[in-house]
N, C-alpha and C positions, 0 to 999 in steps of 0.2 A: 488619610487611605481608611478605607473602611474595613469592618470586621472582616467583611466577605474576600478582600483583596489582599489580606496578609497572606504570606506564605504558607502553604500547606505543611503540616507536621509529618516528618516520616513515618511510615506505617511499622517499621521495626526497628530494633536497635542495630545499630552499625557494629556492635561488638559481637555478634553472632558469627561473622567473619571469621573462618579459621586459618587464615592466611596461607591456604593450599596453592593458591597462584592458577586454579584452575581457568578463571576469568582472563588471565594476562594471555594464557594459551590461545583463548578462543578470539581473543580482540583481534579483528581485522587492521584496525588504525595502527595499534601499537606494533604489530608485526611488521609494518611498510615503514614506518617512521620513528625516529627516536624522539621525536617534538612530542609526542604524546607519551606519558609513563605509563597509561594502562588504566583499565576499569577498577583495579583494586585500590591503586593511589588515588584515583580521580573520586572513587566512591568511598568506601570503608575507612582507608587509609588517610585520607584526607579530613573525613567528617569528624574524626577524634578531636581533632586539634583546630576544627573551624569554629570561627566565632561570628556572631551576628552582628557583633559591635566592630568587627575589624573589617578592614577594605579587602576585596578579593585580590589575589596577587597572581594566580592560577590560570593566566591567560591560554594555557594548552586546553584547558576544559573545553573550550568550544569545537574542539577537534574529534568530539566523541559524535559519531553519526548517528546515533540513537536505534542501534540494530536490534539491541537488547540480547545479543549472544552470551553476554557476560550473565543475564539471569538465565537463561535457559540452561547454562551447564554449572550454575552454582549448586555445590551439594547440601549447601547450609540454609539456601533459601532467602538468601541476602538480597534485597531490592537493590541491588547496584545501581541499575539504570535510573532508578526515582532518583537516588542520591546524586548522580551526576547530573541529572536534569536540574534538580535544586541547586546545585553548584553552578551550572551554567546560566540558570536563570538569576542568580545574585550577581554573577559576573556581568552580564549583559544590562541587568537593571543599573549597575553601578557606572558601567562604561559608556551604556547608551547604544541604541541599534541604528544602524545603517538605513538611509534612504533604499537602497537596494532591497534589504530585508523587509522593509516597509511594503515594497512594491510586490515583491515576489509571494508574500503570504497572504496577498488578497486577490490571487488568481480567480477566487468564486465570484468577486465582484466584475474584475476585468474580463473573465472569461466570457460571459455571455456578451457583451458588446464586441469583444474580439470576434466570436462565434458568428455573431450578426453579419459582421462586415469581414468575413475570411477571405474572399475573394480579393481584398485589399491588404488584409494583415497578413497573410501567410507569404505572399510574393516579396512584402516589404522585410518581413524577418528574416528572410533567405539573402537579403542583400549585401554583398561585401561592405558597404559603408555603412550600414546599420549595425551590423555585427560587430564592424570597428569601435562605434560609438558606444555599445553597451559594454564590450570589453574596456575601453579606455575610462568611460563615466562612472559606469557603476560596477565594472569587474566581475560581468558575468562573461564567462570564457567564452572568446569566439570559436572555438574546436568544437563546443559541444552544440549539437544540433537543437534547435528550439522546437518542441511539440507543435504540429499543426493544429489549426480550429476547425472545426466541422460545424455546418449548418444543414438542417435546423438542429437545434440541439437534442440531447435524449429526451430531456423533459418534454421538448415541443411534441417530439414525435410521438411520445405516448400519449399524449393529451389528445392528438389529432388521428391516430391510428383506427382501423377498424379492429376492434377487438373480437376474438372468436364467440361465437354463440354458444350458450349452454353454461350451465353452472361447474361448481367443484368447491373444493375447500379453498380458501383464501389465504393466500401468503404476501406479506408486503416486501417491498424491494427497497433497500438504500443503495443508491446508485454512485454517490461519490462525485465530485466535482470534474474530476478528469474524464470519467466516462460520461458525463454531461455535455462537455465542449470540446473534448479532444479524441476521445475513441468511443463513439457513440455506438459503433457495432458491437462493442463488448455488451451495452446494456440491452441493444435488441436481442442478441445471442441469449442473453440470462433471462428474458420473458419469454421468448419462444422456447427455451428448453424447460422451463418452469410450466409452460401452458401444455407442453407435450407429455408431462409426468401428470395431467389432468388438475392442475391448478389453476385457480384465477389469481392473477396478478394485480395487486394494487400499488401506487406509488404515493406513500402518505407526504406530506410537507415536510421539508426537510433543508439544513443549511450544510455548510462545509462542517466537517466533523471537527475541525480545529488542529489537525496534526501539524500542518504547515506551521502554525503558530508555536507550537509546542517545538518545533525543530530549531526555532531562535529564541527558545528560552522565554517566551511571554505568556504565562502561565495565567496572569489576569485575564487577557482575552482569550486565551484558549478556554478558559472555565467559561466566560460569556457566551462563546459558540456553543459549548457541550450544553449548557443550561438550555439554550433556547431549543436545541436538539432533544434533550429529555423532555422536554415539556411538548413537544410536537409527536415525538414518538411514543410516549406513553399511552397516548389515546389511543394510538394503534395497537399498541403491544399487550393491553388488556384483553384484546381478543385475537389477536393472530401473532404466530410467528413472523420475524423479521428476517431476511436474508441479506447478505452483501456479499459483492462481487470482488471488492479491493481488500485484501489482507490488511492493508496499511489503515483505512478507514474502520475495518474491523476491530482491528487492535485498539485503536483509539474509543470505538464505541463499547466495548466490551470489556477492556481494562483499565485504561487511563482514566475515564470517566467516574470510577469509582474509587481506586486505589490510591490515586495520585491528586485528582481534581475534588474528589470528595462531594459529588454533585447528589443533592437528595433525588432518589428515585433509580440512580443509576444501577443499583444491584438489581432491580426488579425488571430494568430494560435489559442488563445483561443475560437474565436468564433466558429470554426468548430470542436472543440474537443468535444467527447461524451462518457460517461461510456458506456459500450457495452450493459448492461440491460436497461439503459436509450433509448438508440436508438432503441433497439429491441421492448421497450413497447410504443415508439411512432410509428412505423410502424403498431404495431396492432391498436393502437388507432385510427391513420387516415386511416384506412381501406385498406393500402396496403398491397400487397400479403406476408402473414405470415405463418407461419409454424403451423402445428396442432400438438397436444401430445396426446401421448397413457395413459392409466391409469397406476398410480406408487402407490401402495398402501403401503405407507412408513408414519411413523411419522416424520416430520423433524421440526429443532430449526434452525431460520434464526438470524444471529447476524450482526447488522449494524455497521461496522467499524466507528472508530472517523472521519478518514479522507474521508469517505463518507458522512457523516452528514455536514463537512466543505464545501462538492460540493453544499449542499443546492438543492439538485435534489429531495429531498423525498427519497423514499425506492422501487426504478423501479425492483430491484431484487425479492423482496419479492410478488409486484404484479404480476410480470411474473410468478413467482413459483406458487402462487395461480390459474394459469389458466391450471395448469397440473392437469388432473382428477385422484382423490383418493388421492392425496398427502395431508397431513395433516399438514400444516404448519403455525406454530407460531412465533412471534417474541421474542427473549429473553430480557427481559426487564434487561439490565445491560448496563453500560457507557463504560467500556474500559477495553481490554483483559490485559493491563499492558505492553507488550512486548516492544512496541515503538520502532521498528525496531531493531537496534544494541544495543540498550540501555539493553534490558532484557539478552543479552549474557555477558554482564559485571560483573565481580564477586563482585564488590561493589554496584551494582545495582540490583542484581538478587532478593535478597529478598524483595525491593521494588515492583518490576514486579510482584513476586508471591503474594504479599497482596493487590495489586491493581486487581488481577485476582479471589480473592475469592469470590466477588460478583457474578462474571460471572460463575463460577464453581457451586456454589449453586444454581443458577437460572436455569442452565443446569439440574443439579440435580433433581429438583423439576419437570422437563418437562419430564423427562425419553425420549427423542427423539431416534429413530434408527440411526439418521444421522444429523449433523451440516453443514449449509452452511454459508459461510460469503465471501465475496468480496475480502478480503485483505490477502496477503500470510503470514504477521507477524501474524495476528490473527488467521490462520489457525495453524500455527506451536505452537501458545501458546495454543490454546484451545486442540490440541493433546496432547500436555504437560501436562497440566491441570486435562484432562478428561479421556485420552486414547480412545475417541471415533473417530471413522470416521470423517474426516472434509473435505469438498470438496467445491471448488467454483460453485456459482450457474449454471454456464453454463455448468459445466459438468454434472448436473442432466437433466437440460434441453435438452442437447446434447442427452443424453440417453434415454429421454423421445420422443424423436422425431418419429411421425407415418409418415411411407413412404410408398409411391406407389412403388411395383414391387422390392423391395428389404428388407432384414432384418434388424431389428433394429441394431445399431452399437454396442451394448455391449451384445446381446441375450435377450431371453425373461426375462420380468421385474421378475419373480420369481427367476431368478437366477443372479440378480445383485449382484455383490460384494461389498455391501454397508457396512454390518453388520459385518465384520470381519477384 
């Protein structure tokens, strides 16, 4: 093992923990299953007695979803999720990772090919016999709908599109793997809403942010992927701001590359990284040229993802949405959707993810919205699964609400919006 591959040190001492148990109250996993003793025990508590020379015995550490709510509520600023991640990585390094994890974390590689042959792949993934085989052989729960692939990919669409004429300040866009191959319209909406604000969008070279590998405790490969992205993006960031539309990708780029993975150049990169709604809201508040919106008479519910809260930027998407005339939008009072990225696809964790999501399901049922909006692709998948309702990224609705001069609205008149079916 090289020096670079050794586990990274903790950034703060665990002894700062004041044992208030606030993190225990916030943890969605310990709330629904006694199998997980909670973030205090998994992080600060266990760290005091954990020795690198001793084998891991705490198999429950793998039940942590990585939501980071424990960090969000900790009054002492203890990096609890970082400790949990280090413990998970140590446990999985010793026990070994499954072929299922090897396969699932490589969606960036397989996704491009699956998208190219989406007309074959998508129907195949819906067949009962295929789902049964995935369940039996790989323990990918057959009750969990698999996301469909789209062709062309966002990256191909961007390269071949007819860009608007004229200049304007440039801004770079980090789109993320899921937008590239599974939700291309999120990327298209992001580009269009940025251009409507007078910006010229560039898409720099980029790779998977590495958060799927982080989720399975593979810090070494997450670090390798992060290093490549830092190298790619720093060439851009020295002249431009970079926006992201996935809160999970953004959290990885902005927070994990530096404090957890200790990548050279990560701090410089983080200073120029912005959530797309945070960036757009800033333009509006600074009085810079900004788009205006036409009325949308819909009742919407907005859910704030866990990783958005960890970014500590408030709720910029909700504030932007409230600038759309006629849109009745309210915040969903629930903590976590439960999916946890790849977590909720795994058979042994499916029931936990479902139980965590019950509060969210009940809150949405009370609100009776026409549409649900959330910034995280995992949350969108889980909410669709739990409620059967239409769920979009906020930029998709903002794009469709654009008020344009001399051209028709992107999606057609408001009364024809295909949001309710």
